[in-house]
C-alpha positions in Angstrom: 46.9 -15.8 -340.3 50.5 -16.5 -341.0 51.5 -14.7 -337.7 49.0 -16.8 -335.8 50.2 -19.9 -337.4 53.8 -19.0 -336.3 52.7 -18.4 -332.8 50.9 -21.8 -332.7 54.0 -23.6 -334.1 56.2 -21.7 -331.6 54.0 -22.6 -328.7 53.9 -26.2 -329.9 57.7 -26.3 -330.1 57.9 -24.8 -326.6 55.5 -27.4 -325.3 57.5 -30.2 -327.0 60.7 -28.8 -325.5 59.1 -28.6 -322.1 57.7 -32.1 -322.4 61.1 -33.3 -323.6 62.9 -31.5 -320.7 60.2 -32.7 -318.3 60.6 -36.2 -319.7 64.4 -36.0 -319.1 63.8 -34.7 -315.6 61.3 -37.5 -315.0 63.8 -40.0 -316.3 66.4 -38.4 -314.1 64.1 -38.5 -311.2 63.2 -42.1 -312.0 66.9 -42.9 -312.2 67.4 -41.1 -309.0 64.5 -42.9 -307.4 65.9 -46.2 -308.7 69.3 -45.3 -307.3 67.8 -44.4 -304.0 65.9 -47.7 -304.0 69.1 -49.5 -304.9 70.9 -47.6 -302.2 68.1 -48.4 -299.8 68.2 -52.0 -300.7 71.9 -52.1 -300.3 71.5 -50.2 -297.0 68.9 -52.7 -296.0 71.3 -55.5 -296.9 74.0 -53.7 -294.9 71.6 -53.1 -292.1 70.7 -56.8 -292.1 74.3 -57.7 -292.2 75.0 -55.2 -289.4 72.1 -56.6 -287.5 73.3 -60.1 -288.1 76.8 -59.1 -287.1 75.4 -57.4 -284.0 73.4 -60.5 -283.2 76.5 -62.6 -283.7 78.4 -60.2 -281.4 75.7 -60.5 -278.8 75.7 -64.2 -279.1 79.5 -64.2 -278.8 79.3 -61.9 -275.8 76.7 -64.1 -274.3 78.9 -67.1 -274.8 81.9 -65.1 -273.5 79.9 -64.0 -270.5 78.9 -67.6 -269.8 82.6 -68.6 -270.2 83.6 -65.7 -268.0 81.1 -66.7 -265.4 82.4 -70.2 -265.6 86.0 -69.0 -265.3 85.0 -66.8 -262.4 83.3 -69.7 -260.7 86.4 -71.9 -261.4 88.7 -69.2 -260.0 86.5 -68.8 -256.9 86.5 -72.5 -256.4 90.3 -72.6 -256.7 90.6 -69.7 -254.2 88.2 -71.5 -251.8 90.3 -74.7 -252.2 93.5 -72.7 -251.8 92.1 -71.0 -248.7 91.1 -74.3 -247.2 94.5 -75.9 -248.1 96.3 -72.8 -246.6 94.2 -73.1 -243.4 95.0 -76.8 -243.1 98.7 -76.2 -243.8 98.8 -73.4 -241.2 97.0 -75.7 -238.7 99.4 -78.5 -239.6 102.4 -76.2 -239.0 101.0 -75.1 -235.6 100.4 -78.7 -234.6 103.9 -79.6 -235.7 105.3 -76.7 -233.7 103.2 -77.6 -230.7 104.3 -81.2 -231.0 108.0 -80.3 -231.3 107.8 -77.9 -228.4 106.1 -80.5 -226.2 108.5 -83.2 -227.3 111.4 -80.9 -226.5 110.0 -80.1 -223.1 109.1 -83.6 -222.1 112.5 -85.1 -223.1 114.8 -82.3 -221.9 113.2 -82.1 -218.4 114.3 -85.6 -217.3 117.6 -85.1 -219.2 118.2 -82.0 -217.1 118.1 -84.2 -214.0 120.2 -87.0 -215.4 123.1 -84.8 -216.6 122.8 -82.4 -213.7 123.0 -85.0 -210.9 125.8 -86.8 -212.8 127.8 -83.5 -212.7 127.1 -83.1 -208.9 128.1 -86.7 -208.2 131.3 -86.5 -210.3 132.5 -83.8 -207.9 132.0 -86.0 -204.8 134.6 -88.3 -203.2 133.8 -91.6 -205.0 135.6 -94.9 -205.5 137.1 -95.6 -208.9 134.2 -97.9 -209.9 131.5 -95.5 -208.8 133.3 -92.6 -210.6 133.3 -94.8 -213.7 129.6 -95.4 -213.4 128.9 -91.7 -213.0 131.1 -90.9 -216.0 129.2 -93.5 -218.0 125.8 -92.2 -217.0 126.8 -88.6 -217.9 128.3 -89.8 -221.2 125.1 -91.7 -222.1 123.0 -88.7 -221.1 125.0 -86.4 -223.4 124.8 -88.9 -226.3 121.0 -89.1 -225.8 120.8 -85.3 -225.7 122.8 -85.1 -229.0 120.3 -87.6 -230.6 117.3 -85.6 -229.3 118.8 -82.3 -230.6 119.4 -83.9 -234.1 115.9 -85.2 -234.3 114.5 -81.8 -233.2 116.8 -80.0 -235.7 115.6 -82.2 -238.6 112.0 -81.6 -237.6 112.5 -77.9 -237.4 114.2 -77.8 -240.8 111.3 -79.9 -242.3 108.7 -77.6 -240.7 110.5 -74.5 -242.1 111.1 -73.3 -238.5 114.9 -73.1 -238.5 116.0 -69.5 -237.9 119.4 -68.0 -238.1 120.6 -65.1 -235.9 123.1 -62.4 -236.7 125.8 -61.7 -234.0 129.4 -60.5 -234.2 131.8 -63.4 -233.6 135.4 -64.4 -234.1 136.2 -67.6 -236.1 139.5 -67.9 -234.3 137.8 -67.8 -230.9 135.2 -70.4 -232.0 138.0 -72.7 -233.2 139.9 -72.3 -229.9 136.7 -73.2 -228.0 136.1 -76.3 -230.2 139.7 -77.4 -229.7 139.2 -77.5 -225.9 135.7 -79.1 -226.3 136.8 -82.0 -228.6 140.4 -82.5 -227.4 139.2 -85.1 -224.8 137.6 -87.3 -227.4 140.7 -87.1 -229.6 143.1 -88.0 -226.8 141.0 -91.0 -225.9 141.9 -92.4 -229.3 145.4 -91.0 -229.4 144.6 -88.8 -232.3 146.3 -85.5 -233.2 143.6 -82.8 -233.3 144.6 -79.5 -235.1 142.6 -76.3 -235.5 144.1 -73.6 -237.7 143.0 -70.3 -239.2 144.7 -68.2 -241.8 145.6 -64.7 -241.0 143.3 -63.1 -243.6 140.2 -64.3 -241.8 138.7 -61.2 -240.1 138.4 -61.2 -236.3 134.9 -59.8 -236.4 132.2 -61.4 -238.7 128.4 -61.0 -238.6 126.4 -64.2 -238.7 125.2 -67.2 -236.6 128.1 -68.5 -234.5 125.9 -71.1 -232.8 125.1 -72.8 -236.1 128.7 -72.5 -237.3 129.8 -74.3 -234.1 127.1 -77.0 -234.6 128.3 -77.7 -238.2 132.0 -78.0 -237.2 131.1 -80.2 -234.2 129.1 -82.5 -236.4 131.9 -82.8 -239.0 134.9 -82.8 -236.6 133.0 -85.2 -234.3 132.3 -87.5 -237.2 136.0 -87.3 -238.3 137.2 -88.3 -234.8 134.6 -91.1 -234.6 135.7 -92.7 -237.9 139.5 -92.2 -237.5 141.4 -94.9 -235.6 144.9 -93.4 -236.0 146.5 -90.3 -237.4 145.0 -86.9 -237.2 141.9 -84.6 -237.7 142.6 -81.2 -239.0 140.1 -78.3 -239.0 141.1 -75.3 -241.1 139.5 -71.9 -242.0 140.5 -69.5 -244.8 139.0 -66.7 -246.9 137.8 -67.9 -250.3 136.4 -64.6 -251.5 136.4 -61.0 -250.2 134.1 -58.5 -251.8 135.5 -55.7 -249.7 139.1 -56.3 -250.9 140.4 -56.4 -247.4 138.3 -53.4 -246.2 136.0 -53.5 -243.2 132.8 -53.3 -245.3 131.5 -55.9 -247.7 130.8 -59.6 -247.7 133.3 -62.4 -247.3 133.2 -66.1 -248.2 134.9 -68.3 -245.6 135.9 -71.9 -246.4 136.2 -74.5 -243.6 137.7 -77.9 -244.2 137.7 -80.9 -241.9 140.4 -83.4 -243.0 140.9 -86.9 -241.4 143.0 -90.0 -241.9 140.0 -92.3 -241.1 138.2 -95.2 -242.8 137.2 -93.2 -245.8 134.0 -93.6 -247.9 133.7 -96.0 -250.9 133.1 -94.1 -254.2 129.7 -95.7 -254.8 128.5 -94.5 -251.3 129.6 -90.9 -251.6 126.4 -89.7 -253.3 124.3 -91.1 -250.4 126.4 -89.8 -247.5 124.3 -86.7 -246.9 121.0 -88.5 -246.9 119.3 -88.7 -243.5 119.4 -91.9 -241.6 122.0 -93.2 -244.1 125.7 -94.1 -243.4 128.1 -95.6 -245.8 127.4 -99.2 -244.7 124.8 -100.7 -242.4 127.5 -102.3 -240.2 129.0 -98.8 -239.7 125.9 -97.8 -237.7 126.2 -101.0 -235.5 130.0 -100.5 -235.0 130.2 -96.7 -234.5 126.6 -95.8 -233.5 124.8 -92.6 -234.2 121.5 -91.7 -236.0 123.0 -90.9 -239.4 121.5 -87.4 -239.1 124.6 -85.4 -238.4 125.8 -84.9 -242.0 122.3 -84.3 -243.3 121.8 -81.6 -240.7 125.2 -80.0 -241.4 124.5 -79.9 -245.1 121.1 -78.3 -244.7 122.4 -75.8 -242.1 125.1 -74.7 -244.6 122.7 -74.4 -247.5 120.1 -72.5 -245.5 122.8 -69.9 -244.9 123.6 -69.6 -248.6 126.6 -71.9 -248.6 127.7 -75.3 -250.0 129.1 -78.5 -248.5 131.1 -81.0 -250.4 133.1 -84.1 -249.7 136.1 -85.9 -251.3 137.3 -89.2 -249.9 139.5 -92.2 -250.6 138.4 -95.5 -249.2 140.6 -96.5 -246.2 142.7 -93.4 -246.5 140.6 -90.6 -245.2 138.1 -87.9 -246.1 137.9 -84.1 -246.6 134.6 -82.3 -245.8 134.6 -78.7 -247.0 131.9 -76.0 -246.7 131.7 -72.4 -247.6 129.4 -69.8 -245.9 129.1 -66.1 -246.8 129.3 -63.7 -243.9 129.2 -60.0 -243.5 132.1 -58.1 -242.0 131.3 -56.5 -238.7 132.6 -53.1 -237.5 131.6 -54.0 -234.0 134.5 -55.0 -231.8 134.0 -58.0 -229.5 133.8 -57.1 -225.9 136.7 -58.2 -223.8 134.5 -60.1 -221.3 133.4 -62.5 -224.1 136.7 -64.2 -223.9 137.4 -63.9 -220.2 137.5 -67.3 -218.4 136.0 -66.2 -215.0 132.7 -64.3 -215.2 131.3 -64.6 -211.7 132.3 -64.6 -208.0 130.6 -67.4 -206.0 131.2 -65.7 -202.7 129.2 -62.7 -203.8 126.5 -64.9 -205.3 126.0 -66.6 -202.0 124.8 -63.3 -200.5 121.8 -62.9 -202.9 118.3 -64.2 -202.2 116.8 -66.4 -205.0 113.2 -67.5 -205.8 113.1 -70.7 -207.8 109.7 -71.2 -209.6 109.6 -74.9 -210.6 107.0 -77.6 -210.4 109.1 -80.7 -211.4 110.4 -82.4 -208.3 113.5 -83.7 -210.0 114.5 -80.3 -211.2 113.8 -78.8 -207.8 116.0 -81.4 -206.2 118.7 -80.8 -208.7 118.8 -77.0 -208.2 118.7 -77.4 -204.4 121.6 -79.9 -204.5 123.6 -77.7 -206.9 123.0 -74.5 -205.0 123.7 -76.1 -201.6 127.2 -77.0 -202.9 127.9 -73.3 -203.1 125.8 -72.1 -200.1 123.3 -70.3 -202.3 120.1 -69.3 -200.6 116.7 -69.9 -202.3 113.0 -70.4 -201.8 110.8 -72.6 -204.0 107.4 -71.8 -205.5 105.7 -74.7 -207.3 103.9 -72.5 -209.8 103.5 -69.0 -211.0 100.6 -68.2 -208.8 102.5 -69.2 -205.6 105.5 -67.1 -206.9 103.3 -64.0 -207.3 102.1 -64.4 -203.7 105.6 -64.8 -202.3 106.8 -61.7 -204.2 103.8 -59.7 -202.8 104.5 -60.9 -199.2 108.2 -60.1 -199.5 107.8 -56.7 -201.2 110.2 -54.1 -199.9 109.3 -50.6 -199.0 108.3 -49.7 -202.5 106.5 -51.6 -205.3 109.7 -51.6 -207.4 111.7 -53.6 -204.8 111.5 -57.0 -203.2 113.4 -59.0 -200.7 114.2 -61.5 -203.5 117.2 -60.5 -205.7 116.4 -62.7 -208.7 113.7 -65.1 -210.0 114.6 -68.4 -211.8 111.4 -69.1 -213.7 110.3 -72.4 -215.3 107.9 -71.9 -218.2 105.6 -75.0 -218.2 103.7 -75.2 -214.8 100.2 -76.0 -213.7 97.8 -73.2 -212.3 99.9 -70.4 -213.8 102.8 -70.9 -216.2 106.0 -68.9 -216.4 104.8 -66.7 -219.3 101.7 -65.6 -217.3 103.7 -65.1 -214.1 106.3 -62.9 -215.7 103.6 -60.8 -217.4 101.8 -60.3 -214.0 105.1 -59.4 -212.2 105.8 -56.7 -214.8 102.4 -55.4 -215.6 100.4 -55.8 -212.4 103.0 -55.7 -209.7 105.1 -53.2 -211.6 108.1 -55.1 -210.2 111.5 -54.9 -211.9 113.1 -57.9 -210.2 115.5 -59.7 -212.6 113.9 -62.9 -214.1 115.8 -65.7 -215.8 113.7 -68.0 -217.9 114.7 -71.6 -217.4 113.0 -73.6 -220.2 113.1 -77.1 -221.6 111.7 -75.7 -224.9 114.4 -75.6 -227.6 112.3 -74.1 -230.4 113.3 -71.1 -232.5 111.8 -67.9 -231.1 111.5 -69.1 -227.5 114.2 -66.8 -226.2 112.7 -63.8 -228.0 109.2 -64.7 -226.6 110.6 -64.8 -223.0 112.4 -61.5 -223.4 109.3 -59.8 -225.0 107.3 -60.7 -221.9 109.8 -58.8 -219.7 112.2 -61.5 -218.6 115.8 -60.4 -218.5 117.6 -63.5 -219.8 117.0 -67.1 -220.9 118.7 -70.4 -220.4 117.7 -73.8 -221.8 117.6 -77.2 -220.1 119.6 -79.2 -219.4 121.0 -76.4 -217.3 124.7 -75.5 -217.7 125.6 -74.6 -214.1 128.4 -72.2 -215.0 126.3 -70.4 -217.6 123.5 -70.0 -215.1 125.8 -68.6 -212.4 127.2 -66.2 -215.0 123.8 -64.9 -215.9 122.7 -64.6 -212.2 125.9 -62.7 -211.4 125.5 -60.4 -214.4 121.9 -59.5 -213.4 122.5 -58.9 -209.7 126.1 -58.1 -208.6 127.3 -56.6 -211.9 124.1 -54.6 -212.5 124.4 -53.2 -208.9 128.0 -52.1 -209.6 126.9 -50.4 -212.8 124.0 -48.6 -211.0 126.5 -47.2 -208.5 
């Protein structure tokens, strides 16, 4: 009985222990479940927060996308506006270029006749009064041409069409030429005209000699015009030499034009380079001019990377100084560039010339000029007629012709000079020398003519000596070289 009772008590104790352990496990499980539920709840909260965050991000993205689309639309609108503005600007530039080219042609064509016939008449036996009339006509024509050139230059600068070339040139030779060119005007006023150049200025520089000449003519011409007595002095010197005297490197050359003229009042100095402005209104009436010369000179200097300044004392004189950077050139100037005689008129009289020109005044001028020297020529009134004449006069082979040279105008009815030159070179396969004679004075005209197969270019009004030089070089000289 006792043993049985012990077993029962032991069993009861085991049960209570198991129940107690089970209860603990249950409590632990319950705690675990509660923890899990807490975690789940927190996770749910986190999930909701994440969901909200995600929704917020999606909302923000949607707003951003809308903003981006709006920005994209705005950019596209700006690009469309820019494209339209660019097209209008390009069209405006083309119209300006066409207008300037047409203006140049229409004005220079009659000027060619005025100055050309004046030259021919001045060589005839005339009475004193008639000679004075001819001299006045020529002077008035040259003055008008200067004004036309000034207006065209300002227009080209405004349109961004002013180009600069790079050629080897000598400052000393330019100053010598300008001395000869301007000496007559100085002598008329009994002025001393001096051109000087320091020894350290290199003989060969690389730059645009035409524009340098134009700047000095503007400044020295102004100095002569506004000086009644005394002198005008043009001087050149080296301001800075990057090559330290060696042949390579850049060099800064300073030019100064000093006069003993009327001077400029201090309060007018700041306006002196403004276009259409001179120091006083009565100055324009007394001395003439457009008031464009100084403005053009300043812009030509600055477009080449230089500076132009002025110092002046009223009624005592002025000093205009400008500096332009140039490159040193290793190329040596050819001797023929400074020779005085470059053609033989007797030999030129043996060649056969075809003049392609529609303007009757210009035809009359060339006929009159050439008859003075017994030069032989035929006339074609447009490019189409010229092509037929060349075909009819072809020699034994397609590469030769009975004509020795063609003087080709550019603007003609039926077929212009550009088309005619292209046909002569491409279709006829003819190598006859062609000189373009054009009243267009726009940048790139010479390059355009040469690219179409023409051999040389001369602008109107025609410089007779220069034309004869070019004709001689392309005919007599080239034949000598071929031999």
